[in-house]
BALOBA-1460 file (C-alpha; in Angstrom, 3 decimals):
// residues 113
<rec num="1" residu="m" x="13.546" y="-0.479" z="-8.252"/>
<rec num="2" residu="v" x="12.076" y="3.121" z="-8.338"/>
<rec num="3" residu="n" x="13.658" y="5.302" z="-6.067"/>
<rec num="4" residu="l" x="11.472" y="7.998" z="-4.177"/>
<rec num="5" residu="k" x="12.352" y="11.158" z="-2.225"/>
<rec num="6" residu="f" x="9.993" y="13.777" z="-0.702"/>
<rec num="7" residu="s" x="10.782" y="16.695" z="0.684"/>
<rec num="8" residu="s" x="7.528" y="17.266" z="2.645"/>
<rec num="9" residu="i" x="4.652" y="14.643" z="4.166"/>
<rec num="10" residu="r" x="2.074" y="16.397" z="1.659"/>
<rec num="11" residu="e" x="4.067" y="15.888" z="-1.514"/>
<rec num="12" residu="a" x="4.159" y="12.121" z="-0.531"/>
<rec num="13" residu="l" x="0.811" y="11.720" z="0.386"/>
<rec num="14" residu="h" x="-0.180" y="13.678" z="-3.241"/>
<rec num="15" residu="f" x="1.940" y="11.517" z="-5.211"/>
<rec num="16" residu="r" x="-0.165" y="8.161" z="-3.268"/>
<rec num="17" residu="m" x="-3.331" y="10.081" z="-4.077"/>
<rec num="18" residu="t" x="-2.211" y="10.346" z="-8.350"/>
<rec num="19" residu="m" x="-0.494" y="7.312" z="-8.377"/>
<rec num="20" residu="s" x="-2.107" y="4.658" z="-10.498"/>
<rec num="21" residu="e" x="-2.012" y="1.778" z="-8.738"/>
<rec num="22" residu="d" x="-1.009" y="-0.761" z="-11.475"/>
<rec num="23" residu="h" x="2.333" y="1.813" z="-11.993"/>
<rec num="24" residu="f" x="2.682" y="2.167" z="-8.456"/>
<rec num="25" residu="f" x="5.687" y="0.558" z="-5.744"/>
<rec num="26" residu="v" x="4.400" y="0.589" z="-2.420"/>
<rec num="27" residu="e" x="6.968" y="-0.895" z="-0.436"/>
<rec num="28" residu="e" x="9.211" y="2.019" z="-1.767"/>
<rec num="29" residu="y" x="6.459" y="4.289" z="-1.093"/>
<rec num="30" residu="w" x="6.042" y="3.586" z="2.369"/>
<rec num="31" residu="d" x="9.539" y="3.567" z="3.184"/>
<rec num="32" residu="a" x="10.662" y="7.019" z="1.709"/>
<rec num="33" residu="a" x="7.583" y="8.776" z="2.605"/>
<rec num="34" residu="a" x="8.354" y="6.874" z="6.373"/>
<rec num="35" residu="d" x="11.831" y="8.188" z="5.788"/>
<rec num="36" residu="c" x="10.669" y="11.978" z="5.153"/>
<rec num="37" residu="c" x="8.514" y="11.622" z="8.150"/>
<rec num="38" residu="l" x="11.440" y="10.637" z="10.687"/>
<rec num="39" residu="k" x="13.836" y="13.951" z="9.413"/>
<rec num="40" residu="d" x="11.632" y="15.493" z="11.610"/>
<rec num="41" residu="l" x="9.382" y="13.334" z="13.787"/>
<rec num="42" residu="k" x="8.186" y="16.726" z="15.476"/>
<rec num="43" residu="a" x="7.380" y="18.696" z="12.657"/>
<rec num="44" residu="t" x="5.154" y="15.092" z="12.016"/>
<rec num="45" residu="e" x="3.242" y="15.423" z="14.449"/>
<rec num="46" residu="d" x="2.925" y="18.778" z="14.061"/>
<rec num="47" residu="f" x="1.233" y="18.223" z="10.567"/>
<rec num="48" residu="v" x="-0.942" y="15.356" z="11.667"/>
<rec num="49" residu="a" x="-2.434" y="17.303" z="14.990"/>
<rec num="50" residu="n" x="-2.540" y="20.429" z="13.362"/>
<rec num="51" residu="e" x="-3.041" y="20.209" z="9.265"/>
<rec num="52" residu="i" x="-3.647" y="17.102" z="7.610"/>
<rec num="53" residu="t" x="-6.941" y="16.091" z="6.316"/>
<rec num="54" residu="d" x="-9.429" y="13.243" z="6.709"/>
<rec num="55" residu="e" x="-8.510" y="12.023" z="2.938"/>
<rec num="56" residu="e" x="-5.258" y="12.352" z="3.682"/>
<rec num="57" residu="m" x="-5.375" y="10.315" z="6.646"/>
<rec num="58" residu="y" x="-6.951" y="7.840" z="4.784"/>
<rec num="59" residu="l" x="-3.326" y="7.598" z="2.995"/>
<rec num="60" residu="f" x="-1.186" y="8.314" z="6.384"/>
<rec num="61" residu="g" x="-1.951" y="4.746" z="8.266"/>
<rec num="62" residu="e" x="0.407" y="2.830" z="5.792"/>
<rec num="63" residu="v" x="3.058" y="5.439" z="6.183"/>
<rec num="64" residu="a" x="2.416" y="5.728" z="10.271"/>
<rec num="65" residu="d" x="3.084" y="1.674" z="10.358"/>
<rec num="66" residu="t" x="5.807" y="2.069" z="8.377"/>
<rec num="67" residu="i" x="7.330" y="5.496" z="10.472"/>
<rec num="68" residu="l" x="6.605" y="3.045" z="13.799"/>
<rec num="69" residu="e" x="8.212" y="-0.097" z="12.477"/>
<rec num="70" residu="k" x="11.516" y="1.806" z="11.823"/>
<rec num="71" residu="k" x="10.776" y="3.831" z="15.198"/>
<rec num="72" residu="l" x="8.945" y="3.034" z="17.878"/>
<rec num="73" residu="d" x="7.510" y="6.652" z="19.480"/>
<rec num="74" residu="r" x="4.598" y="7.004" z="21.668"/>
<rec num="75" residu="q" x="4.655" y="10.159" z="21.514"/>
<rec num="76" residu="f" x="3.834" y="10.276" z="17.640"/>
<rec num="77" residu="y" x="1.768" y="7.422" z="18.064"/>
<rec num="78" residu="d" x="-0.393" y="9.252" z="20.275"/>
<rec num="79" residu="v" x="-0.186" y="11.966" z="18.297"/>
<rec num="80" residu="y" x="-1.668" y="10.092" z="15.414"/>
<rec num="81" residu="k" x="-3.883" y="8.485" z="17.312"/>
<rec num="82" residu="e" x="-5.709" y="11.534" z="18.685"/>
<rec num="83" residu="r" x="-6.278" y="11.997" z="15.211"/>
<rec num="84" residu="v" x="-7.780" y="9.387" z="13.878"/>
<rec num="85" residu="l" x="-10.407" y="9.713" z="16.592"/>
<rec num="86" residu="k" x="-11.108" y="12.612" z="15.235"/>
<rec num="87" residu="v" x="-12.005" y="11.842" z="11.522"/>
<rec num="88" residu="k" x="-15.305" y="12.605" z="10.597"/>
<rec num="89" residu="d" x="-16.002" y="10.102" z="7.919"/>
<rec num="90" residu="e" x="-17.015" y="6.488" z="9.245"/>
<rec num="91" residu="y" x="-15.409" y="4.768" z="6.155"/>
<rec num="92" residu="v" x="-12.355" y="7.170" z="6.047"/>
<rec num="93" residu="k" x="-12.239" y="6.626" z="9.872"/>
<rec num="94" residu="s" x="-12.704" y="2.849" z="10.089"/>
<rec num="95" residu="n" x="-9.664" y="2.295" z="7.658"/>
<rec num="96" residu="c" x="-7.707" y="4.645" z="9.845"/>
<rec num="97" residu="l" x="-8.346" y="2.501" z="13.012"/>
<rec num="98" residu="i" x="-7.374" y="-0.521" z="11.351"/>
<rec num="99" residu="d" x="-4.246" y="1.126" z="10.756"/>
<rec num="100" residu="l" x="-4.430" y="2.287" z="14.237"/>
<rec num="101" residu="k" x="-4.483" y="-0.977" z="15.459"/>
<rec num="102" residu="h" x="-1.582" y="-2.365" z="13.173"/>
<rec num="103" residu="c" x="0.880" y="0.770" z="15.192"/>
<rec num="104" residu="k" x="-0.396" y="-0.455" z="18.452"/>
<rec num="105" residu="d" x="0.663" y="-3.579" z="17.740"/>
<rec num="106" residu="y" x="4.076" y="-2.337" z="17.458"/>
<rec num="107" residu="f" x="4.021" y="-1.509" z="21.233"/>
<rec num="108" residu="p" x="4.542" y="-4.204" z="24.495"/>
<rec num="109" residu="p" x="0.876" y="-4.511" z="26.012"/>
<rec num="110" residu="e" x="1.513" y="-3.500" z="28.849"/>
<rec num="111" residu="e" x="2.713" y="-0.121" z="27.726"/>
<rec num="112" residu="i" x="-0.323" y="1.221" z="25.772"/>
<rec num="113" residu="s" x="-4.115" y="1.208" z="25.905"/>
């Protein structure tokens, strides 16, 4: 088992972008990246709303899902959804929309549209 710790969201995303799938510990990564984001959820929301690139969004969906699995937070979901809808690349956007649907499923249907 690998012990992953990240000091920033960008560091976690960069790690994911550069790590070979053959040497990748997905569950450990998702947990470590989500824990990094949950340390300061407001800062994570600000990053998603204002700094994250479309390329990073492609990888962030799997982290967003883990964040909401660990801490159901409507504000975070809304920020993430708003950013997904701004993704310009259609391939990336279609993948982000799949991740968004997984995130939406954590909420009761009457609570979210």
